[in-house]
C-alpha positions in Angstrom: 123.8 115.2 42.0 121.7 112.1 41.3 122.8 109.6 38.2 120.9 109.4 35.2 118.9 106.6 36.6 116.8 108.7 39.3 113.6 110.0 38.4 113.4 113.8 38.9 110.6 116.0 37.2 110.5 118.2 35.7 112.7 118.8 32.9 115.3 116.0 33.3 115.1 112.7 31.8 115.6 109.2 33.5 117.4 107.2 30.8 119.7 105.5 32.7 122.4 106.1 30.2 120.5 103.9 27.9 120.0 104.8 24.2 116.7 102.4 24.4 115.6 105.1 26.9 117.1 108.4 25.6 114.0 110.6 25.7 112.4 109.0 28.7 110.7 111.9 30.7 110.3 111.2 34.7 106.8 112.0 36.1 107.6 112.4 39.6 110.5 113.0 42.0 112.3 109.6 43.3 111.5 109.3 47.1 115.4 110.2 47.6 114.6 113.5 45.5 111.5 114.5 47.1 113.5 114.2 50.7 116.2 116.3 49.1 114.2 119.2 47.9 112.1 119.3 51.1 115.4 119.7 53.2 116.3 122.6 50.7 118.5 121.0 48.2 119.1 122.5 44.6 119.3 119.6 41.9 122.1 121.0 39.6 121.7 117.9 37.0 122.6 114.2 36.5 125.9 112.0 36.4 126.6 109.6 33.5 126.9 105.9 34.3 126.9 102.6 32.2 123.6 101.4 30.4 120.9 100.4 33.5 123.9 100.1 35.7 124.8 96.9 34.1 128.7 97.4 34.4 131.1 98.8 35.9 133.5 101.7 34.2 131.7 101.0 30.4 130.8 103.9 28.6 127.1 105.0 28.3 124.9 107.5 26.5 126.7 110.2 27.9 130.1 108.8 27.9 132.2 108.1 30.7 134.2 109.8 33.5 137.6 109.8 33.6 139.8 110.0 36.9 140.6 113.4 38.2 143.5 112.0 40.0 145.2 109.9 37.2 143.6 109.5 33.5 146.0 106.8 32.9 143.8 104.5 35.2 140.0 104.1 35.9 138.0 105.9 38.2 136.0 102.9 39.6 135.8 98.7 39.5 135.6 97.5 35.8 132.8 95.2 36.2 130.7 97.2 39.1 131.1 100.5 39.8 128.3 102.2 37.9 127.9 105.2 40.2 131.4 106.4 38.7 129.8 110.0 37.3 128.0 110.7 40.8 131.7 110.0 42.6 133.8 112.1 40.3 131.2 114.8 40.5 131.3 114.9 44.0 134.9 114.6 44.3 135.5 117.5 41.7 132.9 119.5 43.5 130.3 120.3 41.0 128.3 119.4 44.3 128.4 118.3 47.9 126.4 115.3 47.6 126.5 112.4 44.9 123.4 110.1 44.5 124.1 106.7 43.1 123.1 103.1 43.8 124.6 99.5 44.7 124.0 96.6 43.2 127.2 94.8 43.6 130.1 97.9 44.5 128.7 100.1 42.2 128.9 102.6 45.3 131.8 101.6 47.1 134.3 101.1 44.0 133.9 104.8 42.7 133.9 106.2 46.3 137.2 104.1 47.2 139.0 105.5 43.8 138.0 109.1 44.2 138.4 109.6 47.9 135.0 109.7 49.1 132.6 108.4 52.0 130.4 105.7 50.1 127.5 104.4 52.0 126.1 101.1 51.1 123.0 100.6 53.9 121.0 97.8 54.8 118.0 96.7 52.9 115.5 99.1 53.0 117.2 102.1 55.0 117.1 104.6 52.4 114.1 104.6 50.3 114.3 103.6 46.7 111.2 104.5 45.0 112.1 106.1 41.5 115.1 104.5 41.3 115.7 102.5 38.1 116.0 98.9 39.6 119.0 96.5 38.3 118.7 93.0 40.5 115.9 94.0 42.9 117.2 91.9 45.7 120.6 93.2 45.5 119.8 97.2 45.0 120.3 99.9 47.5 120.9 103.5 47.3 124.5 104.7 47.6 125.2 108.5 48.4 128.6 110.2 48.0 129.7 113.0 50.2 133.6 113.9 50.9 133.3 113.3 54.8 131.5 111.5 57.0 130.1 114.3 58.6 128.4 115.6 55.6 127.1 111.9 54.9 125.5 112.2 58.6 123.9 115.4 58.0 122.7 113.9 54.6 121.4 110.5 56.2 119.1 113.2 58.4 117.1 114.3 55.4 116.7 111.1 53.3 116.6 108.2 55.7 112.8 108.0 56.3 109.7 106.1 56.0 108.2 106.2 52.5 104.5 105.8 52.7 104.1 105.0 48.8 107.0 102.7 48.5 106.0 101.7 44.8 108.6 100.0 43.5 111.0 99.6 46.6 111.3 95.7 46.4 112.4 95.2 49.9 109.6 97.6 51.3 106.7 96.1 49.5 107.6 92.2 49.8 106.1 90.1 52.8 108.5 87.2 53.3 111.2 88.6 55.1 110.5 91.2 57.8 112.5 94.4 57.4 112.2 97.0 60.2 111.2 100.5 59.4 113.9 103.1 58.5 112.2 105.0 61.5 113.2 102.5 63.8 116.9 102.2 62.5 118.0 105.4 62.3 118.9 107.4 65.3 117.0 110.8 65.9 119.9 112.7 64.8 122.8 111.2 62.9 125.3 114.1 64.0 124.8 112.4 67.4 127.0 109.4 65.9 130.1 111.6 65.2 132.1 109.6 68.4 135.8 109.8 68.0 136.1 107.2 70.8 133.8 104.4 68.9 136.8 102.5 67.7 138.0 101.8 71.6 137.8 98.5 72.6 136.1 97.0 69.7 137.2 94.1 68.0 137.8 94.5 64.6 137.7 91.3 61.9 140.3 91.5 59.0 139.7 89.2 56.3 143.3 87.9 55.4 142.3 87.4 51.6 142.3 91.3 51.4 145.4 92.1 52.8 147.7 90.1 50.5 147.3 86.9 52.6 145.8 83.4 51.9 142.7 82.0 53.9 142.3 78.4 55.3 140.3 77.5 52.0 143.3 79.1 50.0 141.4 81.8 49.0 143.0 85.2 48.3 142.3 88.4 45.7 144.6 90.8 44.2 146.2 93.3 46.8 149.4 95.5 45.4 152.1 96.5 47.4 150.6 99.9 47.4 147.7 98.9 48.9 149.4 96.7 51.8 151.4 99.7 52.7 147.9 101.9 52.8 146.3 99.0 54.9 149.3 98.8 57.3 149.1 102.4 57.8 145.1 102.3 58.6 145.9 99.5 60.7 148.2 101.5 63.0 145.6 104.1 63.0 142.9 101.7 64.1 145.2 100.0 67.0 145.9 103.9 67.9 142.0 104.2 68.1 141.8 101.3 70.6 140.8 98.5 68.0 141.7 94.7 68.5 142.5 93.4 65.1 142.4 89.7 64.3 143.4 88.6 60.8 140.9 86.0 60.0 138.9 83.7 56.9 135.8 85.5 55.5 133.4 82.7 55.2 130.5 84.8 54.1 132.5 85.4 50.8 134.3 82.3 50.4 131.2 80.2 50.6 129.1 82.5 48.3 132.0 82.4 45.7 132.8 78.4 45.9 131.4 77.4 42.4 129.6 73.8 42.5 129.5 73.8 38.9 131.4 75.7 35.7 129.8 78.9 35.4 127.6 79.3 39.0 127.4 82.8 39.9 126.2 82.3 43.6 126.5 79.7 46.1 123.6 79.9 48.6 122.4 77.1 50.1 118.6 76.7 50.2 118.0 79.1 47.0 116.1 77.3 44.1 118.0 75.9 41.5 116.9 78.4 38.9 116.6 81.4 40.8 119.9 82.9 40.0 118.7 82.6 36.2 115.3 83.9 37.0 116.9 86.9 39.1 119.0 87.8 35.9 116.1 88.0 33.5 112.5 87.7 34.2 113.0 89.2 37.7 114.8 92.5 35.9 112.1 92.3 33.4 109.3 92.5 35.4 111.0 95.4 37.5 111.6 97.6 34.7 108.3 96.9 33.5 106.6 98.1 36.7 109.2 101.3 36.6 108.1 102.2 33.1 104.3 101.8 34.1 104.5 103.5 37.2 106.3 106.3 35.3 103.6 106.9 32.6 105.4 108.4 29.9 102.9 107.9 27.2 105.8 107.6 24.7 107.3 104.7 26.7 104.4 103.0 28.9 106.1 99.5 29.2 109.0 97.5 28.4 107.2 95.4 25.8 108.3 97.6 22.7 111.4 98.8 23.5 114.4 97.6 21.3 116.6 95.2 23.1 119.5 95.9 21.1 119.5 99.4 22.3 119.4 98.7 25.8 122.9 98.1 26.7 125.0 98.4 23.5 128.9 98.1 23.2 130.2 101.3 22.8 134.1 100.2 22.9 135.5 97.3 21.6 135.5 95.1 24.8 132.3 96.2 26.3 130.6 92.9 25.8 129.7 91.9 29.3 129.5 88.2 28.1 133.3 88.4 28.9 133.2 90.3 32.2 131.4 87.7 34.4 129.9 84.0 35.0 127.7 82.6 32.0 124.9 82.5 35.0 125.4 86.0 35.8 124.5 87.6 32.2 121.9 90.0 31.5 119.8 88.5 28.8 118.0 91.5 27.3 116.5 89.7 24.2 114.6 87.2 26.4 113.8 89.8 29.1 111.5 91.5 25.9 110.0 88.2 24.9 109.2 87.3 28.7 107.3 90.6 29.5 104.4 89.9 27.0 103.3 87.1 29.4 104.7 88.4 32.5 103.3 87.5 35.9 101.5 89.9 37.8 103.4 90.7 40.0 107.2 90.5 40.8 106.8 88.4 44.0 104.9 85.8 41.7 108.0 84.5 40.2 108.7 81.0 40.9 111.0 80.7 43.8 110.9 84.2 45.2 109.5 83.7 48.2 112.0 80.8 49.1 115.1 82.6 47.6 114.3 85.7 49.8 114.5 83.2 52.7 117.7 81.5 51.6 119.4 85.0 51.0 118.9 85.9 54.6 119.5 82.7 56.2 123.1 83.2 54.4 124.0 86.4 55.8 122.9 85.4 59.4 124.9 82.1 59.3 128.1 82.9 57.5 128.3 86.6 58.9 126.3 87.5 61.7 126.5 84.3 63.8 130.2 84.0 62.6 130.7 87.6 64.1 128.9 86.5 67.1 131.2 83.5 67.5 134.1 85.2 67.8 133.5 88.2 69.5 133.9 90.6 66.4 132.3 94.0 66.0 132.8 94.9 62.8 134.7 93.7 59.5 137.3 96.0 58.1 139.4 95.7 54.9 140.6 97.6 51.9 137.8 98.3 49.8 139.9 97.4 46.6 143.2 95.7 45.9 144.2 97.7 43.0 143.0 99.7 40.6 142.4 99.0 36.5 144.0 100.9 33.3 141.7 103.1 31.6 142.4 101.4 28.6 140.8 98.3 29.7 138.3 98.9 27.1 139.8 98.4 24.3 143.3 96.5 25.3 142.8 93.0 26.1 145.6 92.6 28.5 144.5 95.6 30.7 140.8 94.4 30.6 142.5 90.9 32.0 144.3 92.3 34.8 141.2 94.7 35.6 138.9 91.6 35.7 141.0 89.8 38.8 139.4 89.5 41.5 140.4 92.5 43.7 139.9 94.9 40.9 136.9 93.6 38.9 134.5 94.5 41.7 135.5 96.0 45.5 136.2 93.4 47.8 133.2 91.4 49.5 132.0 90.7 45.5 128.4 90.0 44.8 127.8 88.8 48.2 127.8 91.6 50.1 124.6 93.5 48.3 123.1 90.0 47.7 123.0 89.0 51.0 122.3 92.3 52.5 125.2 93.3 54.4 125.6 96.9 54.9 128.9 98.9 54.6 130.5 102.2 54.3 133.9 103.2 52.2 136.2 106.0 53.6 139.6 107.2 52.6 142.6 105.6 53.6 145.4 107.5 51.2 146.2 107.1 47.8 148.2 104.2 45.9 151.8 105.5 46.0 152.6 103.9 42.3 149.4 105.4 40.5 148.1 108.4 42.6 144.7 106.7 42.8 142.9 106.9 46.1 142.1 104.0 47.8 139.3 103.7 50.5 138.8 101.1 53.6 135.4 99.8 54.1 133.3 98.8 57.4 131.0 96.0 57.2 129.0 94.3 59.5 125.5 92.9 60.5 122.3 94.1 58.8 120.9 97.1 60.2 123.8 97.8 62.2 124.3 100.9 59.6 124.6 103.5 62.9 127.6 101.6 64.4 129.2 101.3 61.1 128.9 105.3 60.6 130.3 105.6 64.1 133.5 103.5 63.4 133.9 105.2 60.1 133.6 108.7 61.6 136.0 107.7 64.4 138.8 106.3 61.7 138.0 109.7 59.8 138.9 111.9 62.4 141.9 110.5 63.7 143.7 111.6 60.3 143.4 113.3 57.3 143.6 110.7 54.6 141.4 112.6 51.7 143.3 114.2 48.8 141.7 116.4 46.6 142.0 115.4 42.7 144.8 117.6 41.2 143.1 117.7 38.2 140.4 119.6 39.5 141.7 122.2 41.5 139.7 124.0 44.3 138.2 127.4 42.5 137.8 130.9 44.0 134.1 130.5 43.2 133.6 127.1 45.1 133.2 129.6 48.2 130.1 131.4 48.5 130.2 134.4 50.8 127.0 134.6 52.9 125.8 137.8 53.4 125.1 138.3 57.2 123.9 141.9 57.2 120.0 141.1 58.4 119.2 145.0 57.7 120.1 144.7 54.1 118.2 141.2 53.6 115.3 142.9 54.7 115.6 145.7 52.4 115.5 143.7 49.2 112.4 141.5 48.8 112.3 140.7 45.0 114.7 140.3 42.2 113.7 138.7 39.0 115.9 138.0 36.2 114.3 137.1 33.0 115.7 135.7 29.7 113.3 136.3 27.3 115.2 135.7 23.7 118.1 133.9 22.5 119.6 134.0 19.0 122.0 131.7 17.6 123.8 131.9 14.4 126.7 129.5 13.5 129.1 131.7 12.4 131.9 130.2 10.4 132.6 126.9 12.4 135.9 124.8 11.5 137.1 121.4 11.5 138.9 122.4 14.9 136.5 124.8 16.4 133.1 125.5 17.2 131.8 129.1 16.7 128.0 131.0 17.5 127.2 134.4 17.6 124.4 134.6 20.4 122.3 137.4 21.3 120.6 137.4 24.3 118.1 139.6 26.0 115.3 139.9 28.9 114.1 141.8 31.8 115.5 142.5 35.4 113.1 143.8 38.1 114.1 145.2 41.6 111.4 145.8 43.8 113.3 148.1 45.8 114.2 151.3 43.5 117.0 152.3 45.9 118.8 149.5 44.8 121.6 149.2 42.1 121.6 145.9 40.0 124.7 144.9 38.3 125.2 142.1 35.6 127.8 139.5 34.7 127.8 136.9 31.7 130.3 133.8 32.1 130.7 131.8 28.9 132.1 128.3 29.6 133.4 129.7 33.0 135.3 132.8 31.2 133.8 136.4 32.4 132.7 138.0 29.4 131.5 142.0 28.9 129.0 143.1 30.8 125.0 143.3 29.4 123.5 146.6 28.7 120.9 147.3 31.1 118.4 150.3 30.4 115.5 150.4 33.0 114.5 146.8 33.2 115.6 145.5 30.1 118.7 144.0 29.2 120.7 142.9 26.2 124.0 140.9 25.8 125.7 139.4 22.5 129.0 137.9 21.7 131.0 135.4 19.6 131.4 132.2 21.5 134.2 129.8 20.4 135.8 126.6 21.7 137.6 123.8 20.8 136.0 120.9 18.9 136.2 117.4 21.3 137.3 114.6 19.5 137.1 111.2 21.3 137.9 107.6 20.1 134.6 106.5 21.4 132.1 109.5 20.4 129.6 110.4 23.0 126.1 109.0 21.5 124.0 111.6 24.0 123.6 115.0 24.4 126.2 116.4 27.3 126.9 119.8 28.4 130.4 119.5 27.5 129.7 119.6 23.9 127.7 122.7 24.2 128.4 126.4 25.1 127.4 126.8 29.0 126.2 130.7 29.3 125.2 131.9 32.8 123.9 135.4 33.4 123.8 136.6 36.8 122.3 139.6 38.6 122.9 141.2 41.9 121.5 143.9 43.6 123.7 146.1 46.1 122.0 145.0 49.0 123.2 141.3 48.3 120.7 139.5 46.7 121.2 137.6 43.4 119.9 135.7 40.7 120.9 133.5 38.1 120.0 131.9 34.6 121.5 129.2 32.8 121.4 128.9 28.7 123.0 125.8 27.1 124.0 126.7 23.6 124.3 123.6 21.0 
């Protein structure tokens, strides 16, 4: 399931959970969606997120996801973790694959707190055409799965060269050389399943992320529960043959050192005005390009968009200006003004070329050269130091804790993606005091992704640390019985199920109950007359009485009833939760089946 800011055609909008783009229709599939469909995947829906991915746990047009482990706590980091819908839907078994994105820690943070594998690749590895950008210099595709083995199988399908990388910032720029995806990936990602991959490897563990201070006295929150999980993970790593060295972490320490109040990034050589440009004019140009490329006649460009509706505050403490440094604020009103006289190309923005070079040099100097000098093969650390409370959106004390380093973002902060560092997060257990999962991050040099995936597989395969969510238990219907009788498969060649008529009447709804009288009818055609066909109807997961079937026509009617949902902050957009979900299934005696979904508002 992709999140709301991926294009997929037809039917689904690409609103990015923003009221300003609620009706924006995608004109084509994103590159990754194309690749998934070509591999046989079925897109079953989209997942929620904060508007435009600008934030973490905040509500968007479609509300927000709650933790299926413990609703008292957030399902992601407070200020960066916008792929939370992708993560929650995956851990709850809506689908085996979640398709998110990451600009700071939007993929890693929700993976950590939902016991998932979250992959944040090097620049350009997974094609990003068709993905609403946020900060183009930082953005990457960030998929979620329940295991490293599943991730490897997924990557076999979605890591490929894109012949038309329109809107893919790093693939279209010409300043910094980026190797083609085909040169980075192995022939078969499943070949990376090496349980001995960590044997003899030198692992750097930043002191700042395990409850200690670095030489510069830098440290972040690391709760006792997180420390206990880390000590358990350390034993696992050493048992697998790794050598552990606790160390400083110059990449993050230098990037985070503020030379003036409100500074968002300390990158030597970067133009003095670039960070301001990156948070306004660059986003504006990228969004305008996205809308122009999408070509929806109702929203052909950014120029006519109401800036106040791009990212409104849905809860009292949603004001992003309180969540980050002044230089890191996204200035929506200025963006609309700028776009009226925009540059021809995003690469024409003043300072762009120098900025890209500076970002690359910072990573090489502060991570890759540092790793070489110390003989480090990989950097490993807890993905988060703790988890914030779910009431951080309206409780200032809770918000203050959620905004501390170690919770605000995943560890590594903005430096990781701004400087192009790949990482993969895997489950390392659950916090004993909060019953929320926490992840372990493997990070390394740019385009060392295959090695990171090997290490993650070795760690995961040594012990089963993933826990399924207690509030989303396994259902019998999670397992699909595959008919292996090839003879019967050959007999049935065609089964068609059509819903031709849907009649709905509001039948005495009350303050607490929604009621609808619904009548459905349609056609069921089987090309082999010797096969019997049966039908079932489910409403919100409950089996109802069977339809009447005569010749090829079927009919069904019933009274639908559900409790009205009341939330402190009502969901503005149209979501499945607030509708009746009617599923009509038909199956032949030979095992062929078809289904139709009808949503009743």
